[in-house]
All heavy atoms as TSV, in Angstrom:
chain	resi	resn	atom	element	x	y	z
A	1	MET	N	N	-57.183	16.472	-58.656
A	1	MET	CA	C	-56.580	15.870	-59.817
A	1	MET	C	C	-55.120	16.344	-59.908
A	1	MET	O	O	-54.818	17.503	-59.686
A	1	MET	CB	C	-57.360	16.296	-61.069
A	1	MET	CG	C	-56.817	15.719	-62.334
A	1	MET	SD	S	-57.777	16.159	-63.792
A	1	MET	CE	C	-59.200	15.150	-63.570
A	2	ARG	N	N	-54.245	15.440	-60.239
A	2	ARG	CA	C	-52.814	15.766	-60.326
A	2	ARG	C	C	-52.507	16.554	-61.604
A	2	ARG	O	O	-53.204	16.435	-62.606
A	2	ARG	CB	C	-51.990	14.494	-60.318
A	2	ARG	CG	C	-52.089	13.748	-59.014
A	2	ARG	CD	C	-51.184	12.525	-59.058
A	2	ARG	NE	N	-51.291	11.761	-57.853
A	2	ARG	CZ	C	-50.547	11.968	-56.772
A	2	ARG	NH1	N	-49.660	12.924	-56.766
A	2	ARG	NH2	N	-50.694	11.216	-55.702
A	3	ASN	N	N	-51.447	17.354	-61.524
A	3	ASN	CA	C	-51.045	18.162	-62.672
A	3	ASN	C	C	-50.681	17.306	-63.884
A	3	ASN	O	O	-50.944	17.703	-65.017
A	3	ASN	CB	C	-49.866	19.062	-62.302
A	3	ASN	CG	C	-50.291	20.194	-61.400
A	3	ASN	OD1	O	-51.425	20.645	-61.446
A	3	ASN	ND2	N	-49.384	20.665	-60.586
A	4	THR	N	N	-50.092	16.139	-63.654
A	4	THR	CA	C	-49.734	15.282	-64.786
A	4	THR	C	C	-50.983	14.775	-65.509
A	4	THR	O	O	-50.988	14.668	-66.738
A	4	THR	CB	C	-48.878	14.084	-64.344
A	4	THR	OG1	O	-49.536	13.402	-63.274
A	4	THR	CG2	C	-47.516	14.533	-63.879
A	5	THR	N	N	-52.034	14.515	-64.773
A	5	THR	CA	C	-53.292	14.080	-65.375
A	5	THR	C	C	-53.916	15.220	-66.164
A	5	THR	O	O	-54.429	15.026	-67.267
A	5	THR	CB	C	-54.265	13.577	-64.293
A	5	THR	OG1	O	-53.616	12.574	-63.517
A	5	THR	CG2	C	-55.530	13.025	-64.902
A	6	LYS	N	N	-53.869	16.428	-65.606
A	6	LYS	CA	C	-54.395	17.600	-66.313
A	6	LYS	C	C	-53.609	17.836	-67.600
A	6	LYS	O	O	-54.197	18.104	-68.650
A	6	LYS	CB	C	-54.316	18.848	-65.424
A	6	LYS	CG	C	-55.268	18.829	-64.253
A	6	LYS	CD	C	-55.070	20.062	-63.401
A	6	LYS	CE	C	-55.934	20.015	-62.154
A	6	LYS	NZ	N	-55.705	21.177	-61.276
A	7	LEU	N	N	-52.286	17.732	-67.529
A	7	LEU	CA	C	-51.453	17.942	-68.704
A	7	LEU	C	C	-51.742	16.889	-69.765
A	7	LEU	O	O	-51.849	17.203	-70.955
A	7	LEU	CB	C	-49.975	17.928	-68.319
A	7	LEU	CG	C	-48.986	18.138	-69.456
A	7	LEU	CD1	C	-49.221	19.469	-70.157
A	7	LEU	CD2	C	-47.563	18.047	-68.928
A	8	LYS	N	N	-51.898	15.648	-69.373
A	8	LYS	CA	C	-52.215	14.576	-70.321
A	8	LYS	C	C	-53.540	14.868	-71.032
A	8	LYS	O	O	-53.647	14.689	-72.245
A	8	LYS	CB	C	-52.285	13.242	-69.594
A	8	LYS	CG	C	-52.565	12.071	-70.504
A	8	LYS	CD	C	-52.604	10.770	-69.731
A	8	LYS	CE	C	-52.983	9.614	-70.631
A	8	LYS	NZ	N	-53.101	8.362	-69.903
A	9	THR	N	N	-54.517	15.340	-70.289
A	9	THR	CA	C	-55.821	15.686	-70.870
A	9	THR	C	C	-55.671	16.852	-71.843
A	9	THR	O	O	-56.253	16.833	-72.934
A	9	THR	CB	C	-56.817	16.035	-69.752
A	9	THR	OG1	O	-56.877	14.950	-68.829
A	9	THR	CG2	C	-58.196	16.296	-70.306
A	10	LEU	N	N	-54.891	17.863	-71.472
A	10	LEU	CA	C	-54.662	19.005	-72.351
A	10	LEU	C	C	-53.985	18.577	-73.660
A	10	LEU	O	O	-54.327	19.065	-74.736
A	10	LEU	CB	C	-53.790	20.056	-71.651
A	10	LEU	CG	C	-54.449	20.856	-70.532
A	10	LEU	CD1	C	-53.396	21.613	-69.738
A	10	LEU	CD2	C	-55.477	21.806	-71.106
A	11	LEU	N	N	-53.040	17.656	-73.561
A	11	LEU	CA	C	-52.293	17.218	-74.735
A	11	LEU	C	C	-53.150	16.432	-75.731
A	11	LEU	O	O	-52.777	16.295	-76.893
A	11	LEU	CB	C	-51.083	16.388	-74.308
A	11	LEU	CG	C	-49.964	17.186	-73.654
A	11	LEU	CD1	C	-48.945	16.249	-73.027
A	11	LEU	CD2	C	-49.309	18.110	-74.652
A	12	MET	N	N	-54.289	15.925	-75.297
A	12	MET	CA	C	-55.184	15.226	-76.217
A	12	MET	C	C	-55.833	16.192	-77.197
A	12	MET	O	O	-56.119	15.820	-78.332
A	12	MET	CB	C	-56.257	14.481	-75.439
A	12	MET	CG	C	-55.750	13.295	-74.701
A	12	MET	SD	S	-57.124	12.490	-73.873
A	12	MET	CE	C	-56.250	11.435	-72.749
A	13	LYS	N	N	-56.048	17.435	-76.785
A	13	LYS	CA	C	-56.745	18.422	-77.615
A	13	LYS	C	C	-55.829	19.524	-78.133
A	13	LYS	O	O	-56.091	20.104	-79.181
A	13	LYS	CB	C	-57.891	19.049	-76.817
A	13	LYS	CG	C	-58.701	20.073	-77.601
A	13	LYS	CD	C	-60.015	20.368	-76.956
A	13	LYS	CE	C	-60.795	21.477	-77.626
A	13	LYS	NZ	N	-61.049	21.282	-79.033
A	14	TYR	N	N	-54.749	19.816	-77.419
A	14	TYR	CA	C	-53.899	20.963	-77.752
A	14	TYR	C	C	-52.436	20.563	-77.931
A	14	TYR	O	O	-51.975	19.576	-77.361
A	14	TYR	CB	C	-53.944	22.000	-76.626
A	14	TYR	CG	C	-55.305	22.566	-76.339
A	14	TYR	CD1	C	-56.019	22.173	-75.208
A	14	TYR	CD2	C	-55.890	23.495	-77.187
A	14	TYR	CE1	C	-57.267	22.695	-74.934
A	14	TYR	CE2	C	-57.140	24.022	-76.919
A	14	TYR	CZ	C	-57.826	23.625	-75.797
A	14	TYR	OH	O	-59.063	24.136	-75.535
A	15	VAL	N	N	-51.721	21.383	-78.686
A	15	VAL	CA	C	-50.266	21.361	-78.688
A	15	VAL	C	C	-49.871	22.352	-77.603
A	15	VAL	O	O	-50.350	23.490	-77.591
A	15	VAL	CB	C	-49.701	21.794	-80.055
A	15	VAL	CG1	C	-48.196	21.900	-79.997
A	15	VAL	CG2	C	-50.143	20.827	-81.134
A	16	VAL	N	N	-49.019	21.942	-76.681
A	16	VAL	CA	C	-48.698	22.751	-75.510
A	16	VAL	C	C	-47.247	23.217	-75.571
A	16	VAL	O	O	-46.343	22.421	-75.821
A	16	VAL	CB	C	-48.935	21.950	-74.203
A	16	VAL	CG1	C	-48.539	22.753	-72.985
A	16	VAL	CG2	C	-50.382	21.509	-74.108
A	17	SER	N	N	-47.055	24.510	-75.330
A	17	SER	CA	C	-45.715	25.083	-75.233
A	17	SER	C	C	-45.592	25.696	-73.843
A	17	SER	O	O	-46.448	26.470	-73.419
A	17	SER	CB	C	-45.527	26.152	-76.301
A	17	SER	OG	O	-44.331	26.855	-76.084
A	18	LEU	N	N	-44.514	25.352	-73.151
A	18	LEU	CA	C	-44.312	25.832	-71.787
A	18	LEU	C	C	-42.938	26.472	-71.686
A	18	LEU	O	O	-41.937	25.873	-72.071
A	18	LEU	CB	C	-44.425	24.657	-70.807
A	18	LEU	CG	C	-44.397	24.966	-69.324
A	18	LEU	CD1	C	-45.600	25.812	-68.930
A	18	LEU	CD2	C	-44.395	23.678	-68.529
A	19	GLU	N	N	-42.896	27.706	-71.183
A	19	GLU	CA	C	-41.621	28.412	-71.050
A	19	GLU	C	C	-41.685	29.383	-69.880
A	19	GLU	O	O	-42.736	29.568	-69.281
A	19	GLU	CB	C	-41.276	29.157	-72.335
A	19	GLU	CG	C	-42.322	30.152	-72.771
A	19	GLU	CD	C	-42.024	30.709	-74.150
A	19	GLU	OE1	O	-42.070	29.959	-75.124
A	19	GLU	OE2	O	-41.736	31.913	-74.204
A	20	MET	N	N	-40.546	29.993	-69.577
A	20	MET	CA	C	-40.476	30.993	-68.520
A	20	MET	C	C	-39.973	32.293	-69.145
A	20	MET	O	O	-38.990	32.287	-69.887
A	20	MET	CB	C	-39.545	30.545	-67.398
A	20	MET	CG	C	-39.542	31.491	-66.209
A	20	MET	SD	S	-38.548	30.882	-64.836
A	20	MET	CE	C	-39.680	29.705	-64.134
A	21	ASN	N	N	-40.659	33.402	-68.847
A	21	ASN	CA	C	-40.247	34.678	-69.431
A	21	ASN	C	C	-39.203	35.375	-68.553
A	21	ASN	O	O	-38.779	34.834	-67.532
A	21	ASN	CB	C	-41.465	35.574	-69.700
A	21	ASN	CG	C	-42.195	36.002	-68.450
A	21	ASN	OD1	O	-41.694	35.883	-67.343
A	21	ASN	ND2	N	-43.402	36.506	-68.632
A	22	ASP	N	N	-38.792	36.576	-68.967
A	22	ASP	CA	C	-37.743	37.308	-68.258
A	22	ASP	C	C	-38.145	37.711	-66.841
A	22	ASP	O	O	-37.290	37.902	-65.979
A	22	ASP	CB	C	-37.345	38.557	-69.048
A	22	ASP	CG	C	-36.683	38.206	-70.367
A	22	ASP	OD1	O	-36.144	37.085	-70.473
A	22	ASP	OD2	O	-36.713	39.040	-71.286
A	23	ALA	N	N	-39.445	37.855	-66.602
A	23	ALA	CA	C	-39.936	38.215	-65.278
A	23	ALA	C	C	-40.126	36.983	-64.394
A	23	ALA	O	O	-40.733	37.066	-63.327
A	23	ALA	CB	C	-41.254	38.979	-65.392
A	24	GLU	N	N	-39.603	35.838	-64.847
A	24	GLU	CA	C	-39.708	34.561	-64.142
A	24	GLU	C	C	-41.152	34.114	-63.924
A	24	GLU	O	O	-41.495	33.516	-62.908
A	24	GLU	CB	C	-38.936	34.593	-62.826
A	24	GLU	CG	C	-37.443	34.747	-63.032
A	24	GLU	CD	C	-36.637	34.581	-61.756
A	24	GLU	OE1	O	-37.221	34.241	-60.714
A	24	GLU	OE2	O	-35.422	34.778	-61.835
A	25	LEU	N	N	-41.999	34.415	-64.902
A	25	LEU	CA	C	-43.367	33.919	-64.909
A	25	LEU	C	C	-43.457	32.769	-65.896
A	25	LEU	O	O	-42.855	32.804	-66.969
A	25	LEU	CB	C	-44.354	35.016	-65.335
A	25	LEU	CG	C	-44.567	36.164	-64.366
A	25	LEU	CD1	C	-45.480	37.208	-65.004
A	25	LEU	CD2	C	-45.160	35.676	-63.067
A	26	TRP	N	N	-44.198	31.737	-65.524
A	26	TRP	CA	C	-44.433	30.609	-66.417
A	26	TRP	C	C	-45.424	31.051	-67.490
A	26	TRP	O	O	-46.420	31.715	-67.201
A	26	TRP	CB	C	-45.021	29.434	-65.656
A	26	TRP	CG	C	-44.048	28.763	-64.749
A	26	TRP	CD1	C	-43.764	29.108	-63.464
A	26	TRP	CD2	C	-43.229	27.644	-65.045
A	26	TRP	NE1	N	-42.825	28.266	-62.951
A	26	TRP	CE2	C	-42.468	27.351	-63.903
A	26	TRP	CE3	C	-43.065	26.859	-66.176
A	26	TRP	CZ2	C	-41.563	26.306	-63.855
A	26	TRP	CZ3	C	-42.175	25.813	-66.126
A	26	TRP	CH2	C	-41.433	25.543	-64.983
A	27	VAL	N	N	-45.167	30.679	-68.731
A	27	VAL	CA	C	-46.052	30.994	-69.848
A	27	VAL	C	C	-46.414	29.681	-70.526
A	27	VAL	O	O	-45.539	28.932	-70.949
A	27	VAL	CB	C	-45.369	31.945	-70.854
A	27	VAL	CG1	C	-46.297	32.227	-72.027
A	27	VAL	CG2	C	-44.923	33.230	-70.182
A	28	LEU	N	N	-47.707	29.403	-70.602
A	28	LEU	CA	C	-48.194	28.196	-71.250
A	28	LEU	C	C	-49.034	28.621	-72.443
A	28	LEU	O	O	-49.955	29.424	-72.296
A	28	LEU	CB	C	-49.028	27.367	-70.272
A	28	LEU	CG	C	-49.438	25.990	-70.784
A	28	LEU	CD1	C	-49.348	24.984	-69.649
A	28	LEU	CD2	C	-50.820	25.990	-71.349
A	29	LEU	N	N	-48.699	28.130	-73.608
A	29	LEU	CA	C	-49.412	28.454	-74.834
A	29	LEU	C	C	-50.104	27.194	-75.347
A	29	LEU	O	O	-49.469	26.151	-75.508
A	29	LEU	CB	C	-48.428	28.971	-75.884
A	29	LEU	CG	C	-48.998	29.421	-77.207
A	29	LEU	CD1	C	-49.880	30.652	-77.009
A	29	LEU	CD2	C	-47.878	29.732	-78.173
A	30	LEU	N	N	-51.404	27.308	-75.580
A	30	LEU	CA	C	-52.193	26.204	-76.114
A	30	LEU	C	C	-52.541	26.500	-77.559
A	30	LEU	O	O	-52.991	27.597	-77.877
A	30	LEU	CB	C	-53.504	26.041	-75.339
A	30	LEU	CG	C	-53.450	25.683	-73.871
A	30	LEU	CD1	C	-54.870	25.627	-73.312
A	30	LEU	CD2	C	-52.757	24.370	-73.656
A	31	CYS	N	N	-52.343	25.527	-78.423
A	31	CYS	CA	C	-52.754	25.634	-79.821
A	31	CYS	C	C	-53.687	24.460	-80.116
A	31	CYS	O	O	-53.267	23.303	-80.025
A	31	CYS	CB	C	-51.541	25.615	-80.741
A	31	CYS	SG	S	-51.970	25.766	-82.478
A	32	ASP	N	N	-54.925	24.767	-80.434
A	32	ASP	CA	C	-55.924	23.736	-80.690
A	32	ASP	C	C	-55.531	22.942	-81.931
A	32	ASP	O	O	-55.215	23.516	-82.974
A	32	ASP	CB	C	-57.301	24.378	-80.887
A	32	ASP	CG	C	-58.413	23.367	-80.880
A	32	ASP	OD1	O	-58.384	22.447	-81.718
A	32	ASP	OD2	O	-59.321	23.500	-80.040
A	33	LYS	N	N	-55.545	21.623	-81.835
A	33	LYS	CA	C	-55.135	20.760	-82.940
A	33	LYS	C	C	-56.121	20.804	-84.103
A	33	LYS	O	O	-55.738	20.579	-85.248
A	33	LYS	CB	C	-54.995	19.313	-82.460
A	33	LYS	CG	C	-53.823	19.100	-81.532
A	33	LYS	CD	C	-53.747	17.658	-81.080
A	33	LYS	CE	C	-52.581	17.426	-80.144
A	33	LYS	NZ	N	-52.529	16.034	-79.673
A	34	ASP	N	N	-57.399	21.110	-83.834
A	34	ASP	CA	C	-58.411	21.115	-84.889
A	34	ASP	C	C	-58.568	22.477	-85.552
A	34	ASP	O	O	-58.659	22.576	-86.767
A	34	ASP	CB	C	-59.767	20.670	-84.327
A	34	ASP	CG	C	-59.719	19.253	-83.789
A	34	ASP	OD1	O	-58.985	18.423	-84.373
A	34	ASP	OD2	O	-60.405	18.976	-82.801
A	35	THR	N	N	-58.606	23.532	-84.756
A	35	THR	CA	C	-58.905	24.870	-85.283
A	35	THR	C	C	-57.684	25.777	-85.375
A	35	THR	O	O	-57.776	26.863	-85.934
A	35	THR	CB	C	-59.948	25.571	-84.403
A	35	THR	OG1	O	-59.393	25.786	-83.099
A	35	THR	CG2	C	-61.222	24.755	-84.301
A	36	ASN	N	N	-56.567	25.369	-84.800
A	36	ASN	CA	C	-55.341	26.170	-84.748
A	36	ASN	C	C	-55.498	27.484	-83.977
A	36	ASN	O	O	-54.680	28.376	-84.120
A	36	ASN	CB	C	-54.778	26.452	-86.146
A	36	ASN	CG	C	-54.197	25.221	-86.775
A	36	ASN	OD1	O	-53.709	24.332	-86.085
A	36	ASN	ND2	N	-54.268	25.141	-88.084
A	37	SER	N	N	-56.562	27.610	-83.186
A	37	SER	CA	C	-56.699	28.798	-82.343
A	37	SER	C	C	-55.729	28.680	-81.165
A	37	SER	O	O	-55.393	27.576	-80.728
A	37	SER	CB	C	-58.135	28.942	-81.840
A	37	SER	OG	O	-58.483	27.841	-81.038
A	38	MET	N	N	-55.267	29.833	-80.679
A	38	MET	CA	C	-54.256	29.836	-79.626
A	38	MET	C	C	-54.760	30.588	-78.397
A	38	MET	O	O	-55.530	31.532	-78.513
A	38	MET	CB	C	-52.972	30.467	-80.132
A	38	MET	CG	C	-52.375	29.728	-81.309
A	38	MET	SD	S	-50.909	30.508	-81.923
A	38	MET	CE	C	-49.698	29.577	-81.033
A	39	GLN	N	N	-54.286	30.145	-77.255
A	39	GLN	CA	C	-54.616	30.778	-75.977
A	39	GLN	C	C	-53.360	30.747	-75.113
A	39	GLN	O	O	-52.665	29.733	-75.076
A	39	GLN	CB	C	-55.763	30.033	-75.295
A	39	GLN	CG	C	-56.256	30.665	-74.029
A	39	GLN	CD	C	-56.998	31.963	-74.293
A	39	GLN	OE1	O	-57.618	32.155	-75.310
A	39	GLN	NE2	N	-56.900	32.863	-73.342
A	40	GLU	N	N	-53.080	31.858	-74.419
A	40	GLU	CA	C	-51.878	31.951	-73.593
A	40	GLU	C	C	-52.251	32.174	-72.132
A	40	GLU	O	O	-53.194	32.916	-71.832
A	40	GLU	CB	C	-51.018	33.120	-74.082
A	40	GLU	CG	C	-49.718	33.277	-73.328
A	40	GLU	CD	C	-48.869	34.390	-73.897
A	40	GLU	OE1	O	-48.533	34.330	-75.087
A	40	GLU	OE2	O	-48.555	35.317	-73.137
A	41	PHE	N	N	-51.515	31.540	-71.234
A	41	PHE	CA	C	-51.723	31.672	-69.800
A	41	PHE	C	C	-50.395	31.987	-69.133
A	41	PHE	O	O	-49.371	31.434	-69.499
A	41	PHE	CB	C	-52.297	30.382	-69.208
A	41	PHE	CG	C	-53.578	29.954	-69.842
A	41	PHE	CD1	C	-53.582	29.039	-70.870
A	41	PHE	CD2	C	-54.778	30.493	-69.428
A	41	PHE	CE1	C	-54.749	28.650	-71.483
A	41	PHE	CE2	C	-55.963	30.118	-70.040
A	41	PHE	CZ	C	-55.954	29.194	-71.061
A	42	GLU	N	N	-50.421	32.878	-68.144
A	42	GLU	CA	C	-49.224	33.217	-67.371
A	42	GLU	C	C	-49.514	33.011	-65.899
A	42	GLU	O	O	-50.630	33.225	-65.440
A	42	GLU	CB	C	-48.824	34.677	-67.590
A	42	GLU	CG	C	-48.212	34.963	-68.918
A	42	GLU	CD	C	-47.663	36.377	-69.007
A	42	GLU	OE1	O	-47.719	37.129	-68.008
A	42	GLU	OE2	O	-47.177	36.729	-70.078
A	43	GLY	N	N	-48.492	32.638	-65.162
A	43	GLY	CA	C	-48.640	32.453	-63.730
A	43	GLY	C	C	-47.294	32.353	-63.047
A	43	GLY	O	O	-46.259	32.176	-63.704
A	44	LYS	N	N	-47.308	32.437	-61.738
A	44	LYS	CA	C	-46.075	32.394	-60.959
A	44	LYS	C	C	-45.555	30.982	-60.745
A	44	LYS	O	O	-44.422	30.793	-60.349
A	44	LYS	CB	C	-46.281	33.072	-59.607
A	44	LYS	CG	C	-46.486	34.552	-59.716
A	44	LYS	CD	C	-46.574	35.210	-58.362
A	44	LYS	CE	C	-46.732	36.710	-58.520
A	44	LYS	NZ	N	-46.681	37.400	-57.238
A	45	SER	N	N	-46.404	29.978	-61.024
A	45	SER	CA	C	-45.970	28.598	-60.820
A	45	SER	C	C	-46.513	27.699	-61.925
A	45	SER	O	O	-47.479	28.038	-62.618
A	45	SER	CB	C	-46.450	28.080	-59.455
A	45	SER	OG	O	-47.847	27.919	-59.460
A	46	TYR	N	N	-45.865	26.560	-62.077
A	46	TYR	CA	C	-46.290	25.543	-63.037
A	46	TYR	C	C	-47.731	25.116	-62.737
A	46	TYR	O	O	-48.561	25.015	-63.635
A	46	TYR	CB	C	-45.334	24.354	-62.948
A	46	TYR	CG	C	-45.762	23.137	-63.702
A	46	TYR	CD1	C	-45.596	23.060	-65.083
A	46	TYR	CD2	C	-46.336	22.050	-63.046
A	46	TYR	CE1	C	-45.987	21.941	-65.795
A	46	TYR	CE2	C	-46.727	20.929	-63.745
A	46	TYR	CZ	C	-46.554	20.877	-65.117
A	46	TYR	OH	O	-46.952	19.772	-65.818
A	47	SER	N	N	-48.023	24.910	-61.471
A	47	SER	CA	C	-49.361	24.476	-61.070
A	47	SER	C	C	-50.421	25.487	-61.458
A	47	SER	O	O	-51.525	25.117	-61.875
A	47	SER	CB	C	-49.418	24.249	-59.556
A	47	SER	OG	O	-48.577	23.194	-59.187
A	48	ALA	N	N	-50.094	26.765	-61.330
A	48	ALA	CA	C	-51.062	27.822	-61.639
A	48	ALA	C	C	-51.415	27.821	-63.128
A	48	ALA	O	O	-52.596	27.910	-63.488
A	48	ALA	CB	C	-50.506	29.184	-61.227
A	49	VAL	N	N	-50.414	27.723	-63.989
A	49	VAL	CA	C	-50.712	27.769	-65.428
A	49	VAL	C	C	-51.400	26.490	-65.898
A	49	VAL	O	O	-52.283	26.551	-66.764
A	49	VAL	CB	C	-49.461	28.077	-66.287
A	49	VAL	CG1	C	-48.965	29.474	-66.047
A	49	VAL	CG2	C	-48.365	27.074	-66.096
A	50	ILE	N	N	-51.040	25.355	-65.331
A	50	ILE	CA	C	-51.725	24.104	-65.686
A	50	ILE	C	C	-53.185	24.173	-65.257
A	50	ILE	O	O	-54.089	23.782	-66.010
A	50	ILE	CB	C	-51.013	22.885	-65.050
A	50	ILE	CG1	C	-49.648	22.654	-65.696
A	50	ILE	CG2	C	-51.870	21.629	-65.160
A	50	ILE	CD1	C	-49.688	22.216	-67.143
A	51	SER	N	N	-53.447	24.690	-64.077
A	51	SER	CA	C	-54.825	24.806	-63.587
A	51	SER	C	C	-55.646	25.760	-64.448
A	51	SER	O	O	-56.805	25.481	-64.768
A	51	SER	CB	C	-54.834	25.285	-62.140
A	51	SER	OG	O	-54.281	24.293	-61.313
A	52	LYS	N	N	-55.056	26.893	-64.840
A	52	LYS	CA	C	-55.760	27.847	-65.704
A	52	LYS	C	C	-56.079	27.221	-67.055
A	52	LYS	O	O	-57.184	27.373	-67.574
A	52	LYS	CB	C	-54.917	29.106	-65.919
A	52	LYS	CG	C	-54.822	29.998	-64.706
A	52	LYS	CD	C	-53.909	31.186	-65.006
A	52	LYS	CE	C	-53.670	32.034	-63.786
A	52	LYS	NZ	N	-52.771	33.172	-64.076
A	53	ALA	N	N	-55.117	26.526	-67.626
A	53	ALA	CA	C	-55.321	25.894	-68.929
A	53	ALA	C	C	-56.372	24.787	-68.850
A	53	ALA	O	O	-57.211	24.655	-69.749
A	53	ALA	CB	C	-53.995	25.343	-69.452
A	54	TYR	N	N	-56.341	24.013	-67.782
A	54	TYR	CA	C	-57.320	22.941	-67.614
A	54	TYR	C	C	-58.729	23.516	-67.443
A	54	TYR	O	O	-59.691	23.000	-68.024
A	54	TYR	CB	C	-56.935	22.063	-66.425
A	54	TYR	CG	C	-57.802	20.841	-66.277
A	54	TYR	CD1	C	-57.677	19.773	-67.155
A	54	TYR	CD2	C	-58.753	20.756	-65.269
A	54	TYR	CE1	C	-58.485	18.648	-67.034
A	54	TYR	CE2	C	-59.551	19.639	-65.138
A	54	TYR	CZ	C	-59.424	18.591	-66.024
A	54	TYR	OH	O	-60.229	17.474	-65.902
A	55	SER	N	N	-58.840	24.594	-66.688
A	55	SER	CA	C	-60.137	25.262	-66.529
A	55	SER	C	C	-60.645	25.787	-67.873
A	55	SER	O	O	-61.832	25.700	-68.178
A	55	SER	CB	C	-60.030	26.419	-65.535
A	55	SER	OG	O	-59.747	25.934	-64.254
A	56	TYR	N	N	-59.725	26.330	-68.666
A	56	TYR	CA	C	-60.077	26.806	-70.003
A	56	TYR	C	C	-60.592	25.649	-70.860
A	56	TYR	O	O	-61.575	25.792	-71.591
A	56	TYR	CB	C	-58.865	27.476	-70.650
A	56	TYR	CG	C	-59.075	27.863	-72.083
A	56	TYR	CD1	C	-59.784	29.013	-72.403
A	56	TYR	CD2	C	-58.571	27.084	-73.121
A	56	TYR	CE1	C	-59.985	29.377	-73.722
A	56	TYR	CE2	C	-58.765	27.437	-74.435
A	56	TYR	CZ	C	-59.477	28.584	-74.739
A	56	TYR	OH	O	-59.676	28.943	-76.046
A	57	LEU	N	N	-59.936	24.503	-70.787
A	57	LEU	CA	C	-60.368	23.323	-71.535
A	57	LEU	C	C	-61.777	22.921	-71.136
A	57	LEU	O	O	-62.631	22.691	-72.003
A	57	LEU	CB	C	-59.410	22.151	-71.290
A	57	LEU	CG	C	-59.863	20.791	-71.797
A	57	LEU	CD1	C	-59.944	20.766	-73.316
A	57	LEU	CD2	C	-58.960	19.695	-71.286
A	58	LEU	N	N	-62.038	22.836	-69.848
A	58	LEU	CA	C	-63.373	22.453	-69.388
A	58	LEU	C	C	-64.431	23.447	-69.851
A	58	LEU	O	O	-65.516	23.062	-70.282
A	58	LEU	CB	C	-63.386	22.325	-67.863
A	58	LEU	CG	C	-62.530	21.203	-67.275
A	58	LEU	CD1	C	-62.619	21.224	-65.757
A	58	LEU	CD2	C	-62.930	19.847	-67.824
A	59	LYS	N	N	-64.100	24.734	-69.786
A	59	LYS	CA	C	-65.026	25.771	-70.233
A	59	LYS	C	C	-65.282	25.651	-71.736
A	59	LYS	O	O	-66.418	25.773	-72.182
A	59	LYS	CB	C	-64.467	27.157	-69.910
A	59	LYS	CG	C	-65.359	28.281	-70.291
A	59	LYS	CD	C	-64.731	29.628	-69.960
A	59	LYS	CE	C	-65.564	30.758	-70.516
A	59	LYS	NZ	N	-64.921	32.051	-70.333
A	60	SER	N	N	-64.230	25.398	-72.515
A	60	SER	CA	C	-64.399	25.290	-73.968
A	60	SER	C	C	-65.204	24.045	-74.348
A	60	SER	O	O	-65.894	24.050	-75.365
A	60	SER	CB	C	-63.044	25.291	-74.669
A	60	SER	OG	O	-62.335	24.116	-74.401
A	61	LEU	N	N	-65.118	22.994	-73.561
A	61	LEU	CA	C	-65.910	21.793	-73.844
A	61	LEU	C	C	-67.386	22.018	-73.536
A	61	LEU	O	O	-68.246	21.452	-74.216
A	61	LEU	CB	C	-65.373	20.603	-73.048
A	61	LEU	CG	C	-64.002	20.092	-73.459
A	61	LEU	CD1	C	-63.567	18.991	-72.506
A	61	LEU	CD2	C	-63.994	19.618	-74.897
A	62	LYS	N	N	-67.679	22.861	-72.548
A	62	LYS	CA	C	-69.075	23.169	-72.218
A	62	LYS	C	C	-69.680	24.131	-73.219
A	62	LYS	O	O	-70.862	24.048	-73.535
A	62	LYS	CB	C	-69.163	23.772	-70.815
A	62	LYS	CG	C	-68.954	22.774	-69.724
A	62	LYS	CD	C	-69.125	23.401	-68.355
A	62	LYS	CE	C	-68.865	22.395	-67.271
A	62	LYS	NZ	N	-68.992	22.977	-65.924
A	63	ASN	N	N	-68.867	25.088	-73.730
A	63	ASN	CA	C	-69.335	26.102	-74.672
A	63	ASN	C	C	-68.466	26.078	-75.927
A	63	ASN	O	O	-67.620	26.946	-76.109
A	63	ASN	CB	C	-69.283	27.503	-74.040
A	63	ASN	CG	C	-70.123	27.589	-72.794
A	63	ASN	OD1	O	-71.228	27.066	-72.766
A	63	ASN	ND2	N	-69.621	28.253	-71.788
A	64	PRO	N	N	-68.637	25.112	-76.813
A	64	PRO	CA	C	-67.724	24.959	-77.954
A	64	PRO	C	C	-67.846	26.059	-79.013
A	64	PRO	O	O	-66.991	26.167	-79.872
A	64	PRO	CB	C	-68.123	23.601	-78.532
A	64	PRO	CG	C	-69.523	23.393	-78.103
A	64	PRO	CD	C	-69.648	24.086	-76.761
A	65	ILE	N	N	-68.878	26.893	-78.964
A	65	ILE	CA	C	-69.086	27.914	-79.991
A	65	ILE	C	C	-68.124	29.081	-79.840
A	65	ILE	O	O	-67.730	29.692	-80.803
A	65	ILE	CB	C	-70.557	28.402	-79.964
A	65	ILE	CG1	C	-71.465	27.235	-80.301
A	65	ILE	CG2	C	-70.776	29.555	-80.921
A	65	ILE	CD1	C	-72.931	27.510	-80.140
A	66	GLU	N	N	-67.682	29.395	-78.631
A	66	GLU	CA	C	-66.852	30.578	-78.386
A	66	GLU	C	C	-65.541	30.513	-79.040
A	66	GLU	O	O	-64.800	29.743	-79.271
A	66	GLU	CB	C	-66.683	30.790	-76.895
A	66	GLU	CG	C	-68.001	31.140	-76.233
A	66	GLU	CD	C	-67.820	31.422	-74.765
A	66	GLU	OE1	O	-67.349	32.527	-74.448
A	66	GLU	OE2	O	-68.127	30.533	-73.974
């Protein structure tokens, strides 16, 4: 699956913030539109943080209680 497709899917459920920190690591912050809960992911590349966030989304859809 392409990163743009993953990002589009993430944007349906979350508000997404993407930035780069001083250590040149990508930081992706997800804020759930329904519960306002937040989750942060860091990685060395855009692809890495998108993949981590997408995996988190799939996991949260399987186990919505957590």
